[in-house]
C-alpha positions as CSV (number, residue, x, y, z in Angstrom):
1,M,212.1,-183.1,59.3
2,Q,211.1,-179.7,58.0
3,D,212.5,-177.8,55.1
4,L,215.7,-175.9,56.0
5,R,216.1,-172.2,55.1
6,V,219.7,-171.2,54.7
7,T,221.4,-167.9,54.2
8,L,224.9,-167.6,52.7
9,F,227.0,-164.4,52.8
10,Q,229.5,-164.1,49.9
11,S,231.5,-161.1,50.9
12,S,234.9,-159.4,50.7
13,L,236.8,-159.2,54.0
14,H,238.7,-156.5,55.8
15,W,242.3,-157.8,56.1
16,H,243.2,-158.5,59.8
17,E,240.3,-156.4,61.2
18,P,238.1,-158.6,63.3
19,Q,235.9,-155.8,64.7
20,A,235.3,-154.3,61.2
21,N,234.4,-157.7,59.8
22,R,232.0,-158.5,62.6
23,A,230.3,-155.1,62.2
24,M,230.1,-155.7,58.4
25,F,228.5,-159.1,58.7
26,E,226.1,-157.9,61.4
27,E,224.9,-155.2,59.1
28,K,224.4,-157.7,56.3
29,I,222.6,-160.1,58.6
30,W,220.1,-157.4,59.6
31,A,219.7,-156.2,56.1
32,N,218.5,-159.6,55.0
33,S,214.7,-159.6,55.0
34,D,214.2,-163.4,54.6
35,S,213.7,-165.6,57.6
36,T,216.3,-168.3,57.9
37,D,217.3,-171.3,60.0
38,L,221.0,-171.2,59.3
39,I,223.5,-168.4,58.5
40,V,226.8,-169.5,56.8
41,L,229.9,-167.2,56.8
42,P,233.2,-167.8,55.0
43,E,236.4,-169.3,56.4
44,M,238.3,-167.0,58.7
45,F,235.5,-164.5,58.2
46,T,237.0,-162.0,60.8
47,T,240.5,-161.7,59.3
48,G,240.9,-163.3,55.8
49,F,243.0,-166.4,55.4
50,S,246.1,-165.5,57.4
51,M,249.1,-167.2,59.0
52,D,249.5,-164.3,61.5
53,A,247.9,-166.4,64.2
54,P,249.9,-165.0,67.1
55,Q,248.6,-161.5,66.4
56,L,245.0,-162.5,65.5
57,A,244.0,-165.5,67.5
58,E,241.2,-165.2,70.1
59,P,240.5,-167.4,73.1
60,M,237.2,-169.2,73.2
61,G,234.5,-167.4,75.0
62,T,235.6,-163.9,73.8
63,G,235.3,-161.6,70.8
64,T,234.0,-163.6,67.8
65,H,232.6,-166.4,69.9
66,V,230.5,-164.0,71.9
67,W,229.4,-162.2,68.8
68,M,228.3,-165.4,67.1
69,K,226.2,-166.3,70.2
70,Q,224.6,-162.9,70.1
71,M,223.8,-163.1,66.4
72,A,222.3,-166.6,66.8
73,K,220.2,-165.5,69.8
74,Q,218.9,-162.3,68.1
75,T,218.1,-163.9,64.8
76,K,216.8,-167.2,66.2
77,S,218.9,-169.1,63.7
78,A,222.1,-171.1,63.9
79,I,225.3,-169.4,62.6
80,V,228.4,-171.1,61.3
81,G,231.8,-169.9,60.1
82,S,235.5,-170.3,61.0
83,Y,238.0,-168.0,62.7
84,I,241.4,-168.1,64.4
85,V,241.4,-169.5,67.9
86,K,244.1,-170.0,70.5
87,E,243.7,-172.8,73.0
88,N,246.2,-174.4,75.3
89,G,249.0,-172.5,73.6
90,Q,248.1,-173.8,70.1
91,F,246.3,-172.2,67.2
92,F,243.3,-173.6,65.3
93,N,241.4,-172.7,62.1
94,R,238.2,-173.4,64.0
95,L,234.7,-173.6,62.8
96,L,231.9,-172.9,65.3
97,F,228.3,-173.9,64.8
98,V,226.3,-171.8,67.3
99,T,222.6,-172.2,68.1
100,P,220.2,-169.5,69.4
101,E,220.4,-171.2,72.8
102,G,224.1,-170.4,73.0
103,K,225.3,-174.0,72.5
104,H,228.2,-174.5,70.1
105,T,229.9,-177.3,68.3
106,V,233.6,-177.1,67.3
107,Y,235.2,-178.4,64.1
108,D,238.9,-177.8,63.7
109,K,240.1,-177.9,60.1
110,R,241.5,-181.4,59.3
111,H,243.4,-180.7,56.1
112,L,245.8,-177.8,56.4
113,F,246.9,-176.0,53.3
114,R,250.6,-176.7,53.2
115,M,251.1,-174.5,50.1
116,A,250.5,-171.5,52.4
117,S,252.3,-173.2,55.4
118,E,249.0,-173.6,57.2
119,H,250.3,-176.9,58.6
120,H,253.2,-175.0,60.3
121,T,250.9,-172.5,62.0
122,Y,247.7,-174.4,63.0
123,Q,247.0,-177.7,64.7
124,Q,245.2,-180.3,62.7
125,G,241.7,-181.3,63.7
126,V,241.0,-185.0,64.5
127,E,237.2,-185.1,64.9
128,K,234.4,-184.8,62.3
129,P,231.2,-183.7,64.0
130,V,227.7,-184.2,62.6
131,I,225.3,-181.7,64.1
132,L,221.6,-182.2,64.4
133,W,219.8,-178.9,63.7
134,R,216.0,-178.5,63.2
135,G,215.8,-182.1,62.0
136,W,218.8,-182.0,59.7
137,N,222.1,-183.8,60.2
138,I,224.8,-181.4,59.1
139,C,228.5,-182.0,58.5
140,P,230.7,-178.9,58.5
141,Q,234.0,-178.7,56.7
142,I,236.6,-176.0,55.8
143,C,238.0,-175.1,52.4
144,Y,240.9,-177.5,51.6
145,D,239.0,-180.4,53.1
146,L,237.0,-180.3,49.9
147,R,239.8,-182.1,48.1
148,F,239.7,-185.1,50.4
149,P,236.5,-187.2,49.8
150,V,237.3,-189.9,52.3
151,W,237.1,-187.4,55.2
152,S,233.7,-186.2,54.1
153,R,232.3,-189.5,53.1
154,N,228.7,-189.9,54.2
155,R,228.7,-193.2,56.2
156,V,225.7,-195.3,56.8
157,R,224.2,-195.5,60.3
158,Q,221.3,-197.9,61.0
159,G,220.6,-198.1,57.3
160,K,220.5,-194.3,56.8
161,P,223.1,-191.7,55.6
162,E,224.9,-190.1,58.5
163,Y,224.2,-186.5,57.3
164,D,221.8,-184.6,55.1
165,L,223.8,-181.5,54.4
166,L,227.5,-180.9,53.9
167,I,228.9,-177.4,54.4
168,Y,232.2,-176.0,53.2
169,V,233.3,-172.5,54.4
170,A,236.2,-171.2,52.4
171,N,238.8,-168.7,51.2
172,W,239.3,-170.5,47.8
173,P,241.5,-168.5,45.3
174,A,240.2,-167.6,41.9
175,P,242.9,-169.4,39.9
176,R,241.7,-172.7,41.2
177,V,237.9,-172.0,41.3
178,N,237.2,-174.7,38.6
179,A,238.3,-177.3,41.1
180,W,236.0,-175.7,43.7
181,D,233.0,-175.8,41.4
182,T,233.6,-179.4,40.3
183,L,234.3,-180.8,43.7
184,L,231.2,-179.2,45.4
185,Q,229.1,-181.0,42.8
186,A,231.0,-184.3,43.3
187,R,230.6,-184.2,47.1
188,A,226.9,-183.7,46.7
189,I,226.5,-186.5,44.2
190,E,228.7,-189.1,45.9
191,N,227.2,-188.5,49.3
192,A,223.5,-188.2,48.2
193,S,223.2,-185.0,50.2
194,Y,222.8,-181.3,49.8
195,C,226.1,-179.5,49.6
196,I,226.8,-175.8,50.4
197,G,230.0,-173.9,49.6
198,V,230.5,-170.4,50.8
199,N,233.5,-168.6,49.5
200,R,234.7,-165.0,49.8
201,V,235.3,-162.4,47.0
202,G,237.8,-159.6,46.6
203,K,241.5,-159.4,47.2
204,D,243.2,-160.1,50.5
205,G,246.3,-158.6,52.1
206,N,248.6,-161.0,50.2
207,E,247.1,-159.8,46.9
208,I,245.3,-163.1,46.3
209,E,242.1,-162.8,44.3
210,Y,238.8,-164.6,45.2
211,S,235.8,-164.9,42.9
212,G,233.2,-166.5,45.2
213,H,231.3,-169.1,43.3
214,S,229.3,-169.8,46.4
215,A,226.7,-172.4,45.7
216,V,223.9,-174.6,47.0
217,I,223.9,-178.0,45.3
218,D,221.2,-180.6,45.5
219,P,221.9,-184.3,45.9
220,K,221.8,-184.9,42.1
221,G,224.6,-182.3,41.7
222,S,222.5,-179.5,40.3
223,A,223.0,-175.9,41.5
224,I,219.9,-174.5,43.3
225,N,221.8,-171.2,43.7
226,F,225.2,-170.0,42.4
227,V,226.8,-166.6,42.6
228,A,230.2,-165.5,41.3
229,N,232.4,-162.3,41.3
230,R,230.3,-160.1,43.5
231,E,229.1,-159.6,47.1
232,E,225.7,-161.1,47.6
233,T,223.4,-162.6,50.2
234,I,222.0,-165.9,49.0
235,N,218.8,-167.3,50.4
236,S,217.8,-170.9,49.7
237,T,215.3,-173.5,51.0
238,L,216.5,-177.1,51.2
239,S,213.6,-179.5,50.6
240,S,213.4,-182.4,53.1
241,T,210.7,-184.0,50.9
242,D,212.9,-183.9,47.8
243,L,215.8,-185.4,49.7
244,S,213.8,-188.2,51.1
245,A,212.2,-189.0,47.8
246,Y,215.6,-189.1,46.0
247,R,217.2,-191.4,48.6
248,E,214.2,-193.7,48.5
249,K,214.2,-193.9,44.7
250,F,218.0,-194.1,44.4
251,P,219.3,-195.7,47.6
252,V,223.0,-195.6,46.7
253,H,223.9,-195.4,50.3
254,L,222.9,-199.1,50.8
255,D,225.7,-200.2,48.6
256,A,228.4,-197.9,50.1
257,D,231.6,-199.4,51.5
258,D,232.2,-199.4,55.2
259,F,235.5,-198.2,56.5
260,T,237.4,-196.6,59.4
261,I,239.6,-193.5,59.2
262,Q,242.8,-193.6,61.2
263,V,243.6,-190.1,62.7
């Protein structure tokens, strides 16, 4: 298991303009001089957080999916972010984890934000994937999922934690950013894993403000990187040695409760 280099893009978004957002992130990706293993983009990075799914949704294998495959292949890194997908007549807030070989893993947002009527627009996800990438087991989540610790709980498999890195991609509004900061730390501590949160900045088409607060948190709950209130590219290296040493010294996972989630 090698160290994992991660690159987070905290950015404003063009409202309902997928092509403009893809072009913007492509420019940011190529402007980043650091080598990386994993690129992390915000929730609904092509449109902003929108309920206009009938106008904005894309089928799999087109548009944004193709672009993510191209970026992964060209940068030789995996890329992760969510966008609006239409499949079998239904809409999904869908996260894709795409590798340089063109393989992808899907995570459909489990907890839909009812205060914005997301649950009336999108279908709820029912599976929580754990993705093996360059020796790291990675669990991807989306925004409002952060408030539900049972769903993200790091279960024990053959005496070891199921994942090493928990990722949240988000459009988390500024008025509730204290909860974002606190819960990212909590998820890292309770799961004895690294935790990454990537949030957008700026104002969306509904006049909602976002302040970023994107962060890389270590298993003890300390921020390795933290950026607020501005656009920025964040490069971090996650230490496999530090993670293993911490889990060996403080094997809290061995006392964790076993349980089953009914979906």
